gemmi code that builds the backbone of each chain (N, CA, C; Angstrom):
import gemmi

chains = {
    "A": [
        ("UNK", (100.165, 85.783, 113.224), (101.384, 85.791, 113.919), (101.065, 86.946, 115.220)),
        ("UNK", (101.473, 86.983, 116.033), (101.347, 87.583, 117.043), (102.867, 88.500, 117.696)),
        ("UNK", (102.657, 90.014, 117.547), (103.852, 90.289, 117.824), (104.350, 90.164, 119.292)),
        ("UNK", (105.762, 89.945, 119.117), (106.616, 89.921, 120.600), (106.406, 91.114, 121.249)),
        ("UNK", (106.196, 90.919, 122.640), (106.351, 92.382, 123.287), (107.556, 92.871, 123.311)),
        ("UNK", (107.287, 94.433, 122.935), (108.546, 95.269, 123.194), (108.507, 95.971, 124.369)),
        ("UNK", (109.666, 96.035, 125.067), (109.776, 97.089, 126.188), (110.106, 98.349, 125.802)),
        ("UNK", (109.674, 99.432, 125.867), (110.183, 100.687, 125.570), (110.113, 101.421, 126.973)),
        ("UNK", (110.970, 102.456, 126.834), (110.906, 103.435, 128.189), (112.066, 104.188, 128.006)),
        ("UNK", (112.348, 104.738, 129.124), (113.482, 105.955, 129.182), (113.580, 106.057, 130.600)),
        ("UNK", (114.930, 105.996, 130.867), (115.546, 106.198, 132.606), (116.240, 107.634, 132.334)),
        ("UNK", (115.774, 108.426, 133.598), (116.384, 109.618, 133.600), (117.144, 109.775, 134.873)),
        ("UNK", (118.261, 110.465, 134.904), (119.050, 110.713, 136.049), (119.992, 112.013, 135.575)),
        ("UNK", (120.872, 112.334, 136.682), (121.645, 113.398, 136.542), (123.159, 113.072, 137.145)),
        ("UNK", (123.803, 113.162, 136.044), (125.496, 112.755, 136.514), (126.385, 113.876, 135.851)),
        ("UNK", (127.242, 114.398, 137.005), (128.209, 115.412, 136.809), (127.394, 116.538, 136.164)),
        ("UNK", (126.221, 117.052, 136.409), (125.755, 118.111, 136.122), (124.962, 118.141, 134.693)),
        ("UNK", (125.076, 116.888, 134.365), (124.229, 116.511, 133.149), (123.007, 115.561, 133.212)),
        ("UNK", (121.864, 116.242, 132.462), (120.857, 115.258, 132.664), (121.099, 114.201, 131.632)),
        ("UNK", (120.875, 112.891, 131.908), (121.224, 111.711, 131.300), (119.604, 111.188, 130.897)),
        ("UNK", (119.541, 110.907, 129.593), (118.182, 110.164, 129.435), (118.614, 109.041, 128.869)),
        ("UNK", (118.360, 107.659, 129.442), (118.926, 106.615, 128.826), (117.652, 105.878, 128.242)),
        ("UNK", (117.501, 105.864, 127.013), (116.310, 105.145, 126.087), (116.665, 103.896, 125.592)),
        ("UNK", (115.404, 102.979, 125.871), (115.566, 101.629, 125.427), (114.283, 101.067, 124.786)),
        ("UNK", (114.573, 100.024, 123.700), (113.128, 99.591, 123.149), (113.354, 100.185, 121.598)),
        ("UNK", (112.054, 100.095, 121.131), (112.112, 100.654, 119.781), (111.289, 101.979, 119.722)),
        ("UNK", (111.906, 103.023, 119.244), (111.461, 104.449, 119.196), (110.934, 104.851, 117.988)),
        ("UNK", (109.456, 104.715, 118.226), (108.809, 105.134, 116.803), (107.406, 106.077, 117.024)),
        ("UNK", (106.728, 106.245, 116.189), (105.776, 107.083, 116.048), (104.621, 106.893, 117.438)),
        ("UNK", (104.694, 105.803, 117.758), (103.619, 105.669, 118.839), (104.004, 106.318, 120.145)),
        ("UNK", (105.272, 106.606, 120.563), (105.795, 106.922, 121.806), (106.877, 108.099, 121.595)),
        ("UNK", (107.380, 108.415, 120.232), (108.319, 109.464, 120.156), (107.831, 110.832, 120.920)),
        ("UNK", (106.559, 111.189, 120.984), (106.393, 112.504, 121.453), (106.851, 112.731, 122.906)),
        ("UNK", (106.700, 111.243, 123.558), (107.108, 111.211, 124.980), (108.922, 111.536, 125.123)),
        ("UNK", (109.571, 110.986, 124.022), (110.865, 111.237, 124.190), (111.016, 112.663, 123.872)),
        ("UNK", (110.378, 113.381, 122.883), (110.562, 114.876, 122.609), (110.467, 115.590, 124.002)),
        ("UNK", (109.183, 115.376, 124.587), (108.919, 116.070, 125.816), (110.221, 115.824, 127.025)),
        ("UNK", (110.448, 114.640, 127.127), (111.518, 114.520, 128.123), (112.725, 115.213, 127.825)),
        ("UNK", (113.299, 115.222, 126.247), (114.459, 115.702, 125.955), (114.223, 117.451, 126.262)),
        ("UNK", (113.282, 118.144, 125.747), (112.813, 119.306, 125.780), (112.492, 119.926, 127.611)),
        ("UNK", (112.048, 119.150, 128.341), (112.037, 119.210, 129.639), (113.224, 119.320, 130.208)),
        ("UNK", (114.438, 118.269, 129.959), (115.579, 118.091, 130.688), (116.371, 119.515, 130.104)),
        ("UNK", (116.197, 120.062, 129.023), (116.834, 121.053, 128.573), (116.349, 122.224, 129.174)),
        ("UNK", (115.011, 122.299, 129.738), (114.565, 123.478, 130.222), (115.114, 123.509, 131.713)),
        ("UNK", (115.434, 122.453, 132.134), (115.870, 122.349, 133.599), (117.202, 122.524, 134.032)),
        ("UNK", (118.040, 122.233, 132.787), (119.638, 122.092, 133.096), (120.364, 122.611, 131.891)),
        ("UNK", (121.708, 122.566, 132.137), (122.444, 123.145, 131.142), (123.069, 122.210, 130.145)),
        ("UNK", (122.891, 120.598, 130.312), (123.449, 119.792, 129.492), (122.593, 118.584, 129.362)),
        ("UNK", (122.701, 118.000, 128.214), (121.836, 116.745, 128.396), (122.741, 115.473, 127.172)),
        ("UNK", (122.534, 114.611, 127.963), (123.105, 113.301, 127.099), (122.071, 112.484, 126.949)),
        ("UNK", (121.985, 112.010, 125.703), (120.905, 110.931, 125.564), (121.581, 109.558, 124.981)),
        ("UNK", (121.374, 108.636, 125.892), (121.974, 107.396, 125.565), (121.035, 106.432, 124.859)),
        ("UNK", (121.753, 105.975, 123.685), (120.914, 105.240, 122.615), (121.491, 103.636, 122.362)),
        ("UNK", (122.062, 103.105, 123.334), (122.935, 101.963, 123.380), (121.919, 100.839, 123.233)),
        ("UNK", (120.595, 101.057, 124.189), (119.628, 100.026, 124.105), (118.418, 100.233, 123.188)),
        ("UNK", (118.679, 101.140, 122.303), (117.576, 101.350, 121.401), (117.637, 100.673, 120.107)),
        ("UNK", (116.674, 99.634, 119.830), (116.786, 98.810, 118.817), (116.303, 98.979, 117.527)),
        ("UNK", (115.585, 100.203, 117.698), (114.908, 100.589, 116.437), (114.760, 102.388, 116.518)),
        ("UNK", (114.886, 102.893, 115.445), (114.229, 104.486, 115.498), (113.998, 104.762, 114.425)),
        ("UNK", (112.873, 105.515, 114.320), (112.211, 105.974, 112.980), (112.296, 107.604, 113.013)),
        ("UNK", (111.888, 108.019, 112.047), (112.215, 109.313, 111.555), (111.563, 110.534, 112.667)),
        ("UNK", (110.386, 109.898, 113.412), (109.895, 110.901, 114.560), (110.487, 110.810, 115.676)),
        ("UNK", (111.426, 109.840, 115.871), (112.473, 109.827, 117.202), (113.510, 110.449, 116.838)),
        ("UNK", (114.030, 110.551, 115.450), (115.150, 111.070, 115.190), (114.695, 112.519, 114.968)),
        ("UNK", (113.442, 113.074, 114.680), (113.058, 114.397, 114.829), (113.184, 115.030, 116.315)),
        ("UNK", (112.716, 114.017, 116.985), (112.857, 114.500, 118.550), (114.248, 114.833, 118.975)),
        ("UNK", (115.160, 114.132, 118.495), (116.674, 114.606, 118.861), (116.915, 115.737, 118.147)),
        ("UNK", (116.518, 115.739, 116.995), (117.118, 117.167, 116.451), (116.426, 118.424, 116.817)),
        ("UNK", (115.146, 118.390, 117.395), (114.565, 119.420, 117.913), (115.380, 119.758, 119.119)),
        ("UNK", (115.729, 118.868, 120.076), (116.430, 118.969, 121.412), (118.091, 119.563, 120.842)),
        ("UNK", (118.750, 119.128, 119.982), (119.847, 119.469, 119.500), (119.539, 121.060, 119.152)),
        ("UNK", (118.735, 121.331, 118.227), (118.625, 122.839, 117.864), (118.012, 123.634, 119.045)),
        ("UNK", (117.201, 123.217, 120.072), (116.960, 123.988, 121.196), (118.415, 124.049, 121.995)),
        ("UNK", (118.874, 123.328, 122.268), (120.418, 123.173, 122.958), (121.333, 124.092, 122.633)),
        ("UNK", (121.620, 124.245, 121.095), (122.428, 125.041, 120.322), (122.026, 126.623, 120.490)),
        ("UNK", (120.537, 126.614, 120.295), (120.420, 127.899, 120.232), (120.382, 128.678, 121.619)),
        ("UNK", (120.488, 127.838, 122.883), (120.745, 128.365, 124.134), (121.969, 128.104, 124.700)),
        ("UNK", (122.925, 127.963, 123.923), (124.320, 127.436, 124.180), (124.596, 126.574, 125.443)),
        ("UNK", (123.662, 125.379, 125.113), (123.720, 124.207, 126.127), (124.595, 123.184, 125.537)),
        ("UNK", (124.811, 122.178, 126.404), (125.525, 121.217, 125.850), (124.586, 119.987, 125.555)),
        ("UNK", (124.779, 119.127, 124.200), (123.678, 118.239, 124.252), (124.836, 117.101, 123.258)),
        ("UNK", (124.491, 115.771, 123.648), (125.166, 114.736, 123.201), (124.504, 113.440, 122.994)),
        ("UNK", (124.715, 112.794, 121.872), (124.393, 111.469, 121.829), (125.126, 110.433, 122.338)),
        ("UNK", (125.072, 109.483, 123.128), (125.828, 108.507, 123.465), (125.533, 107.044, 123.084)),
        ("UNK", (126.601, 106.513, 122.643), (126.856, 105.105, 122.244), (125.653, 104.611, 121.366)),
        ("UNK", (125.158, 105.356, 120.393), (124.158, 104.814, 119.458), (124.197, 103.342, 119.073)),
        ("UNK", (123.216, 102.447, 118.873), (123.168, 101.300, 118.482), (123.508, 101.265, 117.096)),
        ("UNK", (123.632, 99.967, 116.771), (124.118, 100.094, 115.024), (122.622, 100.496, 114.420)),
        ("UNK", (121.766, 100.257, 114.888), (120.383, 100.672, 114.097), (120.147, 101.985, 114.105)),
        ("UNK", (120.450, 102.778, 115.487), (120.273, 104.322, 115.267), (121.237, 104.969, 114.240)),
        ("UNK", (122.765, 104.137, 114.830), (123.769, 105.023, 113.896), (123.228, 104.887, 112.173)),
        ("UNK", (122.658, 103.705, 111.777), (122.401, 103.556, 110.267), (121.391, 104.690, 109.960)),
        ("UNK", (120.445, 105.108, 110.759), (119.536, 105.889, 110.584), (119.758, 107.397, 110.500)),
        ("UNK", (120.965, 107.495, 111.471), (121.686, 108.992, 111.520), (122.340, 109.121, 110.256)),
        ("UNK", (123.088, 108.031, 109.698), (123.865, 107.941, 108.708), (122.866, 108.411, 107.549)),
        ("UNK", (122.137, 107.584, 107.281), (121.162, 107.831, 106.184), (120.467, 109.203, 106.139)),
        ("UNK", (120.103, 109.918, 107.498), (119.619, 111.275, 107.141), (121.022, 112.199, 107.219)),
        ("UNK", (122.012, 111.679, 107.067), (123.412, 112.563, 107.251), (123.367, 113.464, 108.532)),
        ("UNK", (122.855, 112.596, 109.573), (122.970, 113.620, 110.960), (123.991, 113.197, 111.847)),
        ("UNK", (124.903, 112.028, 111.299), (125.960, 111.584, 111.945), (127.124, 112.554, 112.126)),
        ("UNK", (127.125, 113.496, 110.816), (128.006, 114.408, 110.999), (127.550, 115.841, 111.577)),
        ("UNK", (126.242, 115.825, 112.300), (125.728, 117.109, 112.836), (125.797, 116.917, 114.326)),
        ("UNK", (125.348, 115.848, 114.595), (125.180, 115.483, 116.382), (126.555, 115.448, 116.570)),
        ("UNK", (126.922, 115.764, 117.949), (127.982, 115.375, 118.815), (127.551, 113.999, 119.086)),
        ("UNK", (128.421, 113.144, 118.939), (128.146, 111.677, 119.240), (129.466, 110.997, 119.614)),
        ("UNK", (129.296, 110.551, 121.156), (130.253, 109.981, 121.890), (130.103, 108.605, 122.122)),
        ("UNK", (131.280, 107.585, 122.305), (131.137, 106.239, 122.225), (130.590, 105.735, 123.600)),
        ("UNK", (130.845, 106.751, 124.583), (130.336, 106.398, 125.875), (130.004, 107.430, 126.815)),
        ("UNK", (129.608, 107.516, 127.863), (128.933, 108.829, 128.789), (130.182, 109.343, 129.352)),
        ("UNK", (131.068, 108.594, 129.740), (132.141, 109.238, 130.285), (132.782, 110.160, 129.275)),
        ("UNK", (132.855, 109.905, 128.134), (133.730, 110.684, 127.280), (132.903, 111.871, 126.806)),
        ("UNK", (131.596, 111.756, 127.025), (130.612, 112.983, 126.822), (130.862, 113.918, 127.893)),
        ("UNK", (131.099, 113.299, 128.966), (130.731, 114.309, 130.277), (132.317, 114.818, 130.330)),
        ("UNK", (133.210, 114.199, 130.017), (134.541, 114.707, 130.086), (134.775, 115.714, 128.849)),
        ("UNK", (134.226, 115.742, 128.106), (134.600, 116.912, 126.837), (134.303, 118.238, 127.047)),
    ],
    "B": [
        ("UNK", (97.783, 92.131, 93.102), (99.082, 92.444, 92.923), (99.789, 91.431, 92.303)),
        ("UNK", (100.694, 91.375, 90.967), (101.094, 90.469, 90.526), (102.490, 89.842, 91.262)),
        ("UNK", (102.851, 88.914, 90.711), (104.020, 88.260, 91.459), (103.443, 87.365, 92.455)),
        ("UNK", (104.864, 86.586, 93.094), (104.506, 85.613, 94.462), (104.244, 86.506, 95.837)),
        ("UNK", (103.075, 86.027, 95.976), (102.719, 86.756, 97.236), (103.349, 86.599, 98.344)),
        ("UNK", (104.043, 87.446, 99.127), (104.640, 87.121, 100.347), (104.207, 87.391, 101.614)),
        ("UNK", (103.505, 88.743, 101.491), (102.340, 88.975, 102.661), (101.386, 89.854, 102.333)),
        ("UNK", (100.309, 89.603, 103.024), (99.058, 90.571, 102.675), (98.715, 90.743, 104.300)),
        ("UNK", (98.381, 91.855, 104.743), (98.306, 92.575, 106.049), (97.559, 93.776, 106.056)),
        ("UNK", (96.430, 93.708, 106.775), (95.598, 95.062, 107.021), (95.726, 95.385, 108.436)),
        ("UNK", (96.246, 96.501, 108.512), (96.688, 97.082, 109.790), (95.416, 98.413, 109.970)),
        ("UNK", (95.196, 98.568, 111.129), (94.384, 99.986, 111.725), (95.532, 101.119, 111.471)),
        ("UNK", (94.959, 102.126, 110.829), (95.970, 103.187, 110.852), (96.120, 104.183, 112.055)),
        ("UNK", (97.058, 103.260, 113.183), (97.343, 103.694, 114.394), (98.863, 103.246, 114.353)),
        ("UNK", (99.542, 104.382, 115.213), (101.057, 104.282, 115.400), (101.102, 103.031, 116.273)),
        ("UNK", (100.359, 102.519, 116.878), (100.422, 101.321, 117.906), (100.465, 100.177, 117.011)),
        ("UNK", (100.076, 100.229, 115.935), (99.913, 98.948, 115.102), (101.307, 98.634, 114.366)),
        ("UNK", (102.291, 99.632, 114.074), (103.394, 99.630, 113.449), (104.519, 98.591, 113.987)),
        ("UNK", (104.472, 98.425, 115.207), (105.331, 97.429, 115.589), (105.259, 96.027, 115.096)),
        ("UNK", (103.936, 95.707, 115.353), (103.647, 94.403, 114.903), (103.713, 94.249, 113.244)),
        ("UNK", (103.320, 95.219, 112.467), (103.645, 95.319, 111.174), (105.077, 95.145, 110.911)),
        ("UNK", (105.925, 95.734, 111.446), (107.502, 95.788, 111.308), (107.943, 94.054, 111.335)),
        ("UNK", (107.351, 93.524, 112.493), (107.780, 92.252, 112.956), (107.326, 91.412, 112.030)),
        ("UNK", (106.155, 91.431, 111.426), (105.712, 90.546, 110.227), (106.452, 90.590, 108.936)),
        ("UNK", (107.015, 92.127, 108.582), (107.409, 91.990, 107.275), (108.764, 91.747, 107.665)),
        ("UNK", (109.457, 91.952, 108.766), (110.802, 91.413, 108.858), (111.013, 89.852, 108.927)),
        ("UNK", (110.040, 89.174, 109.243), (110.008, 87.813, 109.236), (110.006, 87.350, 107.728)),
        ("UNK", (109.081, 87.878, 106.892), (109.037, 87.376, 105.669), (110.356, 87.868, 104.547)),
        ("UNK", (110.822, 88.977, 104.976), (112.097, 89.648, 104.378), (113.244, 88.507, 104.662)),
        ("UNK", (113.134, 87.952, 106.102), (114.078, 86.996, 106.415), (114.247, 85.930, 105.494)),
        ("UNK", (113.000, 85.468, 104.898), (113.050, 84.428, 103.900), (113.887, 84.603, 102.576)),
        ("UNK", (114.097, 85.818, 102.276), (114.684, 86.164, 101.025), (116.292, 86.429, 101.444)),
        ("UNK", (116.888, 86.511, 100.400), (118.392, 86.427, 100.440), (118.634, 88.168, 100.392)),
        ("UNK", (118.732, 88.741, 101.677), (118.892, 89.995, 101.857), (119.951, 90.084, 103.064)),
        ("UNK", (120.761, 90.933, 102.977), (121.806, 91.438, 104.097), (120.970, 91.993, 104.980)),
        ("UNK", (121.385, 91.721, 106.505), (120.537, 92.290, 107.525), (120.276, 93.648, 107.529)),
        ("UNK", (121.211, 94.475, 106.876), (121.208, 95.906, 106.846), (120.347, 96.167, 105.803)),
        ("UNK", (120.122, 95.693, 104.771), (119.369, 95.825, 103.825), (117.781, 95.538, 104.205)),
        ("UNK", (117.909, 94.397, 104.717), (116.474, 94.103, 105.230), (115.556, 95.213, 106.385)),
        ("UNK", (116.463, 95.459, 107.310), (116.269, 96.667, 108.197), (115.908, 97.935, 107.398)),
        ("UNK", (116.797, 98.103, 106.378), (116.236, 99.485, 105.609), (114.922, 99.405, 104.837)),
        ("UNK", (114.696, 98.234, 104.499), (113.113, 97.864, 103.771), (112.094, 98.154, 104.922)),
        ("UNK", (112.564, 97.367, 105.860), (111.213, 97.505, 107.051), (111.175, 98.920, 107.366)),
        ("UNK", (112.273, 99.898, 107.661), (112.029, 101.261, 107.963), (111.631, 102.066, 107.031)),
        ("UNK", (111.816, 101.799, 105.624), (111.088, 102.497, 104.745), (109.462, 102.125, 104.560)),
        ("UNK", (109.328, 101.284, 104.654), (107.544, 100.615, 104.748), (107.106, 101.178, 106.310)),
        ("UNK", (107.722, 101.139, 107.255), (107.303, 101.687, 108.497), (107.154, 103.226, 108.013)),
        ("UNK", (108.095, 104.083, 107.345), (107.922, 105.507, 107.102), (106.635, 105.979, 106.509)),
        ("UNK", (106.427, 104.936, 105.384), (105.406, 104.962, 104.598), (103.916, 105.012, 105.273)),
        ("UNK", (104.056, 103.890, 106.132), (102.847, 103.893, 106.823), (102.714, 105.113, 107.778)),
        ("UNK", (103.500, 105.264, 108.473), (103.769, 106.821, 109.412), (103.139, 107.816, 108.749)),
        ("UNK", (103.650, 108.051, 107.210), (103.270, 109.283, 106.595), (101.644, 109.183, 106.290)),
        ("UNK", (101.296, 107.932, 105.871), (99.689, 107.717, 105.743), (98.759, 107.833, 107.028)),
        ("UNK", (99.346, 107.470, 108.402), (98.719, 107.845, 109.480), (98.717, 109.154, 109.558)),
        ("UNK", (99.912, 110.037, 109.851), (99.843, 111.355, 109.999), (99.379, 112.262, 109.282)),
        ("UNK", (99.716, 112.288, 107.867), (99.400, 113.155, 106.845), (98.059, 112.810, 105.943)),
        ("UNK", (98.089, 111.494, 105.707), (96.871, 111.395, 104.983), (95.385, 111.071, 105.864)),
        ("UNK", (95.565, 110.235, 106.625), (94.369, 110.193, 107.816), (94.518, 111.217, 108.804)),
        ("UNK", (95.548, 111.953, 108.830), (95.558, 113.175, 109.971), (95.370, 112.601, 111.052)),
        ("UNK", (95.985, 111.447, 111.749), (95.880, 110.756, 112.901), (94.503, 110.419, 113.080)),
        ("UNK", (93.445, 110.384, 112.308), (92.067, 110.046, 112.560), (92.280, 108.195, 112.729)),
        ("UNK", (92.087, 107.747, 114.016), (92.338, 106.358, 114.139), (91.321, 105.083, 113.354)),
        ("UNK", (90.287, 105.823, 112.694), (89.461, 104.905, 112.084), (89.764, 104.254, 110.651)),
        ("UNK", (91.043, 104.770, 110.248), (91.223, 104.106, 109.078), (92.043, 103.011, 108.940)),
        ("UNK", (92.541, 102.339, 107.732), (93.215, 101.223, 107.844), (94.339, 101.357, 106.673)),
        ("UNK", (95.043, 100.347, 106.534), (96.189, 100.382, 105.477), (96.515, 98.999, 105.206)),
        ("UNK", (96.412, 98.733, 103.915), (96.715, 97.647, 103.304), (97.989, 97.339, 102.963)),
        ("UNK", (98.683, 96.479, 103.470), (100.147, 96.150, 102.665), (99.995, 94.839, 102.201)),
        ("UNK", (100.758, 94.815, 101.001), (100.970, 93.620, 99.987), (102.209, 93.643, 99.598)),
        ("UNK", (102.975, 92.480, 99.939), (104.265, 92.414, 99.556), (104.489, 91.255, 98.663)),
        ("UNK", (105.250, 91.299, 97.453), (105.294, 90.387, 96.715), (106.547, 90.313, 96.084)),
        ("UNK", (107.007, 89.154, 95.364), (108.195, 89.089, 94.482), (108.097, 88.905, 93.230)),
        ("UNK", (108.458, 89.571, 92.155), (108.630, 89.157, 90.910), (109.606, 89.614, 90.139)),
        ("UNK", (110.126, 88.575, 89.445), (111.174, 88.815, 88.526), (112.773, 89.476, 89.259)),
        ("UNK", (112.645, 89.120, 90.273), (113.992, 89.658, 91.144), (113.695, 90.837, 91.642)),
        ("UNK", (112.489, 91.138, 91.766), (112.191, 92.595, 92.393), (111.209, 92.320, 93.600)),
        ("UNK", (111.218, 93.094, 94.729), (110.503, 93.140, 95.782), (109.384, 94.437, 95.422)),
        ("UNK", (108.095, 93.812, 95.376), (107.044, 94.894, 95.120), (106.184, 94.808, 96.680)),
        ("UNK", (106.042, 96.239, 96.905), (105.404, 96.764, 98.154), (104.369, 97.698, 97.684)),
        ("UNK", (103.461, 97.344, 98.208), (102.065, 98.194, 97.873), (101.256, 98.629, 99.147)),
        ("UNK", (101.077, 99.887, 99.177), (100.359, 100.318, 100.497), (98.939, 100.970, 100.077)),
        ("UNK", (97.801, 100.259, 100.477), (96.621, 101.318, 100.004), (95.988, 101.701, 101.259)),
        ("UNK", (95.426, 102.970, 101.196), (94.643, 103.541, 102.286), (93.341, 104.035, 101.712)),
        ("UNK", (92.556, 104.435, 102.530), (91.240, 104.863, 102.083), (91.272, 106.636, 102.771)),
        ("UNK", (92.158, 107.222, 102.629), (92.223, 108.396, 102.872), (91.957, 109.550, 102.134)),
        ("UNK", (91.429, 110.616, 102.462), (91.614, 111.859, 101.314), (92.633, 111.552, 100.073)),
        ("UNK", (92.421, 112.014, 99.110), (93.326, 111.857, 98.231), (94.683, 112.904, 98.399)),
        ("UNK", (95.905, 112.391, 98.280), (97.110, 113.072, 98.781), (97.763, 113.723, 97.062)),
        ("UNK", (98.049, 114.963, 97.059), (98.687, 115.494, 95.866), (100.142, 114.730, 95.659)),
        ("UNK", (100.534, 113.743, 94.747), (101.687, 113.409, 94.650), (102.998, 114.394, 94.685)),
        ("UNK", (102.594, 115.484, 93.580), (103.729, 116.622, 93.409), (104.379, 117.140, 94.823)),
        ("UNK", (103.283, 117.252, 95.819), (103.554, 117.651, 97.370), (104.646, 116.587, 97.883)),
        ("UNK", (104.829, 115.402, 97.533), (105.550, 114.480, 98.107), (106.833, 114.343, 97.796)),
        ("UNK", (107.976, 115.072, 98.179), (109.143, 115.018, 97.667), (110.181, 114.644, 98.814)),
        ("UNK", (111.490, 114.272, 98.443), (112.420, 114.148, 99.635), (112.871, 115.623, 99.947)),
        ("UNK", (113.127, 115.951, 100.846), (113.831, 117.157, 101.119), (115.414, 117.253, 101.140)),
        ("UNK", (116.013, 118.653, 101.134), (117.225, 118.489, 101.263), (117.755, 118.276, 102.719)),
        ("UNK", (118.664, 117.195, 102.466), (119.514, 116.926, 103.979), (120.266, 117.686, 104.430)),
        ("UNK", (120.656, 118.894, 103.505), (121.721, 119.677, 104.238), (121.150, 120.322, 105.267)),
        ("UNK", (119.515, 120.624, 105.286), (119.005, 121.529, 106.165), (118.969, 120.686, 107.432)),
        ("UNK", (119.396, 120.946, 108.479), (119.116, 120.458, 109.734), (117.839, 120.952, 110.541)),
        ("UNK", (116.853, 120.130, 110.351), (115.656, 120.561, 110.694), (114.748, 119.315, 111.095)),
        ("UNK", (113.697, 119.264, 112.552), (113.127, 118.061, 112.570), (112.482, 117.892, 111.528)),
        ("UNK", (111.998, 116.781, 111.326), (110.678, 116.139, 110.329), (110.996, 116.130, 108.936)),
        ("UNK", (110.159, 115.239, 108.270), (110.129, 115.237, 106.669), (111.411, 114.529, 106.042)),
        ("UNK", (111.553, 113.270, 106.955), (112.653, 112.630, 106.528), (112.353, 111.240, 106.065)),
        ("UNK", (111.053, 110.961, 106.344), (110.351, 109.599, 105.928), (110.661, 109.318, 104.461)),
        ("UNK", (110.247, 110.674, 103.728), (110.415, 110.428, 102.023), (111.803, 110.209, 101.819)),
        ("UNK", (112.569, 110.807, 102.285), (114.231, 110.717, 102.128), (114.390, 109.262, 102.214)),
        ("UNK", (113.986, 108.646, 103.148), (114.465, 107.324, 103.631), (113.592, 106.094, 102.688)),
        ("UNK", (112.403, 106.470, 102.159), (111.802, 105.630, 101.088), (112.486, 105.785, 99.789)),
        ("UNK", (112.824, 107.165, 99.381), (113.669, 107.515, 98.168), (114.981, 106.629, 98.173)),
        ("UNK", (115.415, 106.662, 99.260), (117.051, 106.302, 99.311), (117.130, 104.951, 99.274)),
        ("UNK", (115.864, 104.210, 99.940), (115.928, 102.574, 99.795), (115.250, 102.051, 98.679)),
        ("UNK", (114.338, 102.635, 98.227), (113.751, 101.811, 97.076), (114.209, 102.304, 95.573)),
        ("UNK", (114.230, 101.626, 94.862), (114.629, 101.755, 93.360), (113.672, 102.487, 92.706)),
        ("UNK", (112.308, 102.460, 92.894), (111.300, 103.312, 92.339), (110.142, 103.378, 93.116)),
        ("UNK", (109.284, 104.485, 93.405), (108.261, 104.446, 94.170), (107.538, 105.423, 93.521)),
        ("UNK", (106.063, 105.349, 93.733), (105.219, 106.092, 93.045), (103.485, 106.445, 94.129)),
        ("UNK", (103.353, 107.243, 94.158), (102.097, 107.324, 94.885), (101.031, 108.016, 94.042)),
        ("UNK", (99.918, 107.489, 94.379), (98.702, 107.579, 93.085), (97.619, 107.590, 94.115)),
        ("UNK", (96.533, 108.793, 94.027), (95.557, 108.833, 94.367), (94.459, 108.297, 93.511)),
        ("UNK", (93.394, 107.359, 94.121), (92.518, 106.961, 93.211), (91.421, 107.940, 92.714)),
        ("UNK", (91.210, 107.657, 91.515), (90.224, 108.679, 90.867), (88.847, 108.486, 91.281)),
        ("UNK", (88.536, 107.313, 91.368), (86.820, 107.081, 91.739), (86.408, 106.285, 92.743)),
        ("UNK", (87.577, 106.017, 93.855), (87.411, 105.906, 95.086), (88.264, 106.413, 96.009)),
        ("UNK", (87.818, 106.618, 97.250), (88.467, 107.121, 98.252), (89.910, 106.318, 98.391)),
        ("UNK", (91.050, 107.063, 98.588), (92.109, 106.494, 99.023), (93.332, 106.746, 98.200)),
        ("UNK", (94.533, 106.282, 98.487), (95.636, 106.418, 97.699), (96.581, 105.002, 97.620)),
        ("UNK", (97.292, 105.011, 96.688), (98.175, 103.595, 96.622), (99.480, 104.190, 96.538)),
        ("UNK", (100.451, 103.585, 97.242), (101.561, 103.866, 97.179), (102.631, 102.577, 96.750)),
        ("UNK", (103.011, 102.630, 95.665), (103.891, 101.298, 95.052), (105.472, 101.636, 95.212)),
        ("UNK", (106.156, 100.662, 95.684), (107.407, 100.800, 95.957), (108.343, 99.498, 95.428)),
        ("UNK", (109.246, 99.764, 94.789), (110.013, 98.451, 94.140), (111.291, 98.529, 94.678)),
        ("UNK", (111.943, 97.268, 94.465), (113.559, 97.197, 95.134), (113.824, 95.949, 94.653)),
        ("UNK", (115.116, 96.045, 93.780), (115.732, 94.830, 93.325), (116.220, 94.069, 94.374)),
        ("UNK", (116.226, 92.776, 94.225), (116.648, 91.964, 95.057), (117.962, 91.278, 94.673)),
        ("UNK", (118.956, 91.684, 95.149), (120.527, 91.138, 94.809), (121.074, 90.320, 95.855)),
        ("UNK", (121.813, 89.455, 95.434), (122.300, 88.755, 96.421), (123.380, 89.182, 97.202)),
        ("UNK", (124.045, 90.085, 96.385), (125.345, 90.777, 97.234), (124.519, 91.890, 97.911)),
        ("UNK", (125.323, 92.186, 98.829), (125.120, 93.394, 99.684), (124.957, 94.678, 98.852)),
        ("UNK", (124.212, 95.494, 98.926), (124.137, 96.863, 98.207), (123.611, 98.077, 99.144)),
        ("UNK", (123.943, 99.299, 98.652), (124.014, 100.527, 99.319), (124.689, 100.525, 100.639)),
    ],
}
model = gemmi.Model(1)
for chain_id, residues in chains.items():
    chain = gemmi.Chain(chain_id)
    for i, (resn, *xyz) in enumerate(residues, 1):
        res = gemmi.Residue()
        res.name, res.seqid = resn, gemmi.SeqId(i, " ")
        for name, pos in zip(("N", "CA", "C"), xyz):
            atom = gemmi.Atom()
            atom.name, atom.element = name, gemmi.Element(name[0])
            atom.pos, atom.b_iso = gemmi.Position(*pos), 0.0
            res.add_atom(atom)
        chain.add_residue(res)
    model.add_chain(chain)
structure = gemmi.Structure()
structure.add_model(model)
structure.setup_entities()
C-alpha cells in the first residue's frame, strides 16, 4: 500500500496588526519544528499571533508542543496569542491534553482580531 | 504475536515514515467496529509511541527500524512495537501531570489515556525494546 501524498504547509500574512499563520495538512514530527520556528519568529517580529488550524487534518504532540511554546513565550512578553478555528482533529488532541482550557481559542479570525 | 493478525509493518525509524504508517493502520482499523474518533485516537497513540521510539530510544539515528504488529484476540486490539534501540528504563516512562502547561511529554499521556493496558519491556539478551498495548474493542462509542 502506498501512502496518499499529503500536502503540508503554512501560509503567513499580517492582518490588522496580527501575524497570521494559516497551517494546513498533517502536523507531525516530520515538520513540526518548522511550525515552531515560524511561531517563534512571528512572535519575535510582532505583538500578536493568530494560528489558524482549520485545515489541519492531524496534529501530534510535537505540533501541540510548538503551539504551547509559542503561547508561553507570548504570555511571558504580554503579547497576544490565539488559536483560530481548530479542526475537530486538532480540538480532540487539545482536549485530550486539557489544553482547550489553556489556549485562547476563537471560532474565526475576525473574532480573534476583534477581542 | 497471538490472535488474528491484522497488520505487520516494518518502518524506518524516521519521522517521514510515520504518515504512511498512520494511513496503513487507519485502513486496518476501518475494518473493525470502531467509532471514527476512537480509531483516530488509536492511530494517534501508535504514532506517539513510534515518535517516542524515534526521538528517545533511537535518539533520531535514522538507521533504526520499528516493527509494528497489530492483531485482534478475544475482543481486544493488540498492538506491539519492537525496536532495536538501546534498552529503555520503563520506570522512566510515565504520564506527566497535565496540570502543568509546558511543551513536550504528552505522548505517554495520549498512550495511557487511549489504551487499556500498555507495557514497555527492554529485551534482556538482544538489543531493543518491546512496547505492548491493548485496547478493548466495543461496538458502542467509548471515552
